[in-house]
Legacy VTK file of the C-alpha trace (Angstrom):
# vtk DataFile Version 3.0
C-alpha trace
ASCII
DATASET POLYDATA
POINTS 342 float
124.602 95.887 138.230
120.968 95.629 138.612
118.241 96.204 135.683
114.852 96.890 136.205
112.175 94.993 133.793
108.832 96.308 133.620
107.388 93.167 133.017
109.360 91.287 136.030
107.129 88.525 137.795
106.119 89.729 141.645
108.652 87.075 143.066
111.376 88.388 141.040
111.209 91.482 142.581
110.697 90.621 145.741
113.899 88.231 145.737
115.910 91.334 144.923
114.133 92.843 147.490
114.942 90.539 150.294
118.498 90.241 148.976
119.246 94.131 149.332
117.733 94.190 152.560
119.399 91.150 153.931
122.619 93.217 153.186
121.387 96.308 154.433
121.152 94.266 157.757
124.451 92.590 157.267
126.046 96.234 157.028
124.344 97.714 160.066
125.218 94.426 162.363
128.788 94.718 160.822
129.394 98.321 162.110
127.201 98.185 165.510
130.311 95.187 166.202
132.410 97.399 165.751
133.623 95.726 161.824
134.680 97.893 158.736
133.991 97.346 155.513
136.236 97.910 152.726
134.235 98.998 149.484
137.725 99.740 147.891
138.218 97.057 144.537
140.883 97.396 142.090
137.955 98.749 140.336
137.612 101.486 142.558
140.285 102.273 144.336
143.066 104.384 141.813
146.803 102.784 140.879
148.183 105.923 142.740
146.675 105.474 146.394
149.599 105.720 148.390
152.005 106.346 145.690
154.111 110.162 147.130
156.468 111.612 144.986
159.644 112.110 146.639
162.881 115.298 145.696
166.000 115.462 146.892
168.852 118.203 147.534
172.278 116.618 146.807
174.026 119.840 148.163
177.485 118.914 148.044
177.112 117.453 144.578
175.122 120.624 143.767
172.176 118.741 142.308
168.748 117.330 142.829
166.918 114.526 142.358
163.524 113.067 142.030
162.397 109.545 142.576
158.576 107.718 144.039
157.437 105.978 147.081
155.282 103.850 148.777
153.333 104.908 152.282
153.486 101.871 154.369
151.661 103.192 157.837
149.164 105.856 157.792
151.470 108.281 160.267
154.047 108.361 157.320
156.456 105.201 157.252
157.300 105.685 153.274
159.570 102.879 151.091
161.434 103.564 148.527
164.987 102.799 146.815
168.138 103.188 148.301
169.502 104.889 145.200
166.775 107.332 145.405
167.931 108.971 148.512
171.371 108.021 148.243
173.514 111.148 148.996
170.474 113.669 150.085
171.303 116.235 152.380
167.307 117.133 152.407
164.386 114.855 151.215
160.745 116.196 150.199
157.925 114.385 149.903
154.164 115.403 148.048
151.364 113.502 148.584
149.591 114.310 145.390
145.822 113.529 146.740
146.031 116.229 148.743
149.555 117.995 147.582
150.668 118.533 150.861
154.768 118.545 151.257
156.841 116.700 153.900
159.891 116.886 155.379
161.386 113.428 155.470
164.438 111.462 157.784
165.728 108.533 156.460
164.973 106.001 159.073
167.112 103.453 157.649
168.676 101.577 154.436
169.862 98.524 152.982
172.002 99.293 150.348
173.091 95.810 149.105
168.941 95.812 148.482
168.469 98.928 147.245
165.719 99.468 149.933
165.606 102.770 152.329
162.641 103.154 154.501
161.672 106.960 155.821
159.287 109.003 157.725
157.620 111.472 157.137
157.493 114.443 160.036
154.017 115.284 161.896
152.003 113.267 158.791
148.785 111.598 159.896
145.828 109.669 158.119
147.513 108.908 155.053
146.288 106.531 152.556
148.356 103.790 151.964
149.029 101.220 149.578
148.045 97.399 150.003
150.687 94.680 150.615
150.184 91.756 148.182
152.771 88.682 147.994
155.778 88.310 145.794
155.881 84.631 146.523
152.987 83.937 144.542
153.200 85.762 141.052
153.246 84.179 137.480
155.025 84.568 134.356
152.560 86.486 132.342
150.123 87.540 134.746
148.903 91.103 134.335
151.091 93.852 135.952
151.161 97.944 136.677
153.716 100.032 137.125
153.586 103.886 138.863
155.782 106.402 139.294
156.959 110.077 138.662
157.911 109.437 135.151
161.000 111.757 134.275
160.649 113.373 137.720
157.780 115.317 135.895
155.972 116.191 139.500
152.309 113.717 138.536
152.151 109.981 139.178
152.257 107.954 135.315
150.791 104.528 135.518
152.068 101.930 132.322
150.976 98.371 132.080
152.605 95.024 130.862
152.813 92.028 131.640
155.069 89.826 134.703
158.020 88.569 132.669
160.473 86.695 134.780
161.459 86.126 137.923
164.683 85.519 140.235
166.443 87.651 137.917
170.050 89.857 138.194
171.476 92.737 136.913
174.585 94.832 137.388
174.352 97.779 139.530
177.506 100.928 139.392
177.528 103.048 141.861
179.608 106.756 141.584
183.283 105.426 141.928
182.600 103.134 139.396
182.324 99.825 141.557
179.783 97.684 140.007
177.381 94.900 141.918
174.329 93.295 141.690
170.577 93.315 142.585
169.510 89.772 142.923
166.242 87.892 142.753
164.321 91.281 140.960
161.002 90.586 139.353
161.042 91.672 135.121
157.652 92.832 133.838
157.245 94.338 130.354
155.399 97.491 131.989
157.669 100.453 131.123
160.116 102.025 133.588
161.516 105.215 133.083
163.985 107.528 135.068
161.761 109.054 138.118
159.551 105.445 138.708
162.339 104.175 141.161
160.392 103.874 144.170
157.277 102.933 142.860
155.309 99.949 143.519
154.328 97.382 141.010
151.492 96.231 141.090
149.360 93.438 140.596
145.935 93.378 138.842
143.868 93.517 142.092
145.948 96.859 142.781
148.061 95.381 145.398
152.055 95.934 145.607
154.343 92.980 144.692
157.479 95.032 144.266
159.367 98.358 144.562
159.928 99.707 140.779
164.298 99.436 140.576
165.625 99.653 137.012
164.703 100.652 133.627
167.628 98.073 132.018
169.408 94.971 133.371
172.547 97.600 133.440
170.937 99.762 136.163
169.974 102.526 133.284
166.835 103.039 131.568
166.218 101.707 128.174
162.175 102.086 126.612
162.777 98.737 124.910
164.396 96.871 127.981
162.258 95.389 130.263
161.894 96.765 134.078
162.776 95.066 137.252
161.355 95.035 140.806
162.622 94.354 144.208
159.715 91.495 145.583
157.637 93.706 148.015
157.605 90.199 150.694
161.537 91.011 150.930
160.983 95.008 150.944
158.996 94.858 154.006
160.990 92.353 156.008
164.068 94.850 155.630
160.874 97.698 156.539
160.128 96.255 159.313
163.935 95.225 160.568
164.584 98.875 160.247
161.475 99.468 162.344
162.449 96.785 165.096
166.137 99.632 164.822
168.047 95.959 164.277
171.112 96.641 162.291
172.867 93.851 160.412
175.613 92.963 157.639
173.568 94.803 155.047
170.952 97.253 157.292
172.312 100.604 158.382
170.042 102.328 161.457
169.696 106.364 161.409
171.819 108.734 160.416
174.828 108.333 158.830
178.560 108.497 159.657
179.931 111.175 157.741
183.832 111.892 156.503
183.618 114.164 154.400
185.507 113.448 151.002
185.326 112.165 147.322
187.044 108.945 146.092
188.859 107.510 143.135
190.181 104.519 142.218
193.833 103.681 142.793
195.965 100.903 142.561
197.255 100.915 146.398
193.936 101.772 147.590
191.542 104.301 147.420
192.725 107.838 146.493
191.424 110.997 147.864
189.751 112.985 145.077
188.857 116.413 147.147
188.030 116.850 150.884
184.750 118.960 151.310
185.964 122.104 153.599
185.010 122.234 157.181
184.510 118.277 156.916
185.949 115.579 159.497
188.715 114.589 156.662
189.434 118.187 156.474
190.047 118.669 160.184
192.289 115.779 160.445
194.372 117.196 157.953
193.656 114.467 154.970
194.213 116.295 151.758
193.278 115.407 147.914
195.876 113.177 146.431
196.565 111.286 150.015
195.737 107.372 149.368
193.581 105.864 151.885
195.169 102.281 153.169
193.098 101.618 156.363
190.416 102.179 158.118
190.765 101.391 161.981
193.625 98.863 161.133
191.094 97.193 158.420
192.860 97.115 155.253
190.556 99.045 152.329
191.194 98.855 148.573
187.643 99.746 146.882
184.942 102.733 148.025
183.081 99.889 148.747
185.405 98.465 151.510
185.900 102.239 152.947
181.796 102.244 153.176
180.774 98.647 154.302
183.173 99.943 157.369
181.439 103.766 157.824
178.257 102.170 157.673
178.907 100.165 160.661
179.785 103.369 162.448
177.665 106.521 163.667
178.129 110.543 163.838
180.619 111.160 166.902
182.461 107.939 167.043
186.489 108.482 166.265
187.846 106.704 163.538
191.490 106.106 162.954
192.460 105.725 158.907
195.699 105.047 157.520
196.853 106.620 154.478
200.255 107.055 152.227
200.486 111.160 151.921
201.573 112.762 148.648
205.181 112.846 149.308
204.782 108.881 149.726
205.098 108.604 153.603
202.990 106.080 155.141
200.397 107.724 158.343
197.438 107.421 160.264
195.379 110.055 162.050
191.875 110.268 164.130
189.049 111.238 162.703
185.803 112.196 164.631
182.980 111.306 162.406
180.372 114.236 162.074
176.805 113.692 160.913
176.010 113.157 156.653
173.648 112.123 153.889
172.697 108.618 153.181
174.949 106.103 151.748
LINES 1 343
342 0 1 2 3 4 5 6 7 8 9 10 11 12 13 14 15 16 17 18 19 20 21 22 23 24 25 26 27 28 29 30 31 32 33 34 35 36 37 38 39 40 41 42 43 44 45 46 47 48 49 50 51 52 53 54 55 56 57 58 59 60 61 62 63 64 65 66 67 68 69 70 71 72 73 74 75 76 77 78 79 80 81 82 83 84 85 86 87 88 89 90 91 92 93 94 95 96 97 98 99 100 101 102 103 104 105 106 107 108 109 110 111 112 113 114 115 116 117 118 119 120 121 122 123 124 125 126 127 128 129 130 131 132 133 134 135 136 137 138 139 140 141 142 143 144 145 146 147 148 149 150 151 152 153 154 155 156 157 158 159 160 161 162 163 164 165 166 167 168 169 170 171 172 173 174 175 176 177 178 179 180 181 182 183 184 185 186 187 188 189 190 191 192 193 194 195 196 197 198 199 200 201 202 203 204 205 206 207 208 209 210 211 212 213 214 215 216 217 218 219 220 221 222 223 224 225 226 227 228 229 230 231 232 233 234 235 236 237 238 239 240 241 242 243 244 245 246 247 248 249 250 251 252 253 254 255 256 257 258 259 260 261 262 263 264 265 266 267 268 269 270 271 272 273 274 275 276 277 278 279 280 281 282 283 284 285 286 287 288 289 290 291 292 293 294 295 296 297 298 299 300 301 302 303 304 305 306 307 308 309 310 311 312 313 314 315 316 317 318 319 320 321 322 323 324 325 326 327 328 329 330 331 332 333 334 335 336 337 338 339 340 341
C-alpha cells in the first residue's frame, strides 16, 4: 500500500508517478496482446472458490448423504471421493456462490483410490479451483481444509498444518471387507462428516489434496488427524476418466447392476436380499442362496464380486454360479441393468 506523506520530496512523488504509469502501460500492452492478468491472490481469492456441495439420494437404501466436491473445469467437471457418491441413485451439486443446483452424472470412478469424477448438466462458466503440487508439500507447512461440515449446506474452513506424508488408513465397506487407502497426506486441520471430497489447500490457496477421512479408521474423530488423497494422484485419475481409459482400478461410465444385497458366508457370498424386478430377481436368485462364481471365476467376498462386476456394463450377460437354499449347485444367466456407482 502507498501512503502519501505531505513532506515527501518532489523526486519521490515523481518516482511513484512513474511507477504507476509504467504499470498501467504494461497492463494495457498485455490486454492489447490478448493476455490476461490474474489479480486473484491467496489474500483476495476466497478458499471456497471452486468448491461445491454434494447431495445424494440413495433410494435403494432409503437414505440420503452429503459431501463436498471441487470444480476442475468451467463446464462442470467435479472431482470428489468415490465414497461420497457410492450407491447414489441421484446426485445434486450446489454452487454456493450462485446457489444454483445442477444434476450430476458419474463419468467414472476408482474404488481403490476413492476418487470419482462427475459432470454437471448444462454447467458453464463455473469458477474452478487452482491445482497445487502434492509432491512438494513439507511437514509443518500450513494447510486449510474446506468442506460441507456435517452436511449443513454451507462451506466451512478449518486450519492446521501438514503432519505426515505417505500415510495408510483402513477402509471398511458396507459388507465388512477391510481394504486400505495408501499414500495419504495427514493434516491437523479438523475434518468432520460432510467434508469428504473437499479440498486441502496450501497457504497460497492451491489444492494439494482431496479430503477423505477424519481418522485412521475412515471415520471421524475430533481428536484424530485428517487424511487427504494427494491431488497429483487424484488429478491423474480424473484425466484417465476423461480419456475414457478403464483399468484394473478405474471404472468408466454407467455401473452394471445385478440387484442384490450380500453378506459373509464360509462357502461364498450369501444373498441377504434381492431387489424386486432386478436382474437377479428375474433370473430366479433368492435370499439365502450363496454365490460361488461369476463367469466361471470363483468369488468368496463382496470385493471379489464387485471387482468382476466393475469390468461389465449395463446390458452385458453374465453367468452366476450359486448354491441354492436346498444345497443344490446351479448356474443362471443374468442380464445386467444400470445401477448406482459402487
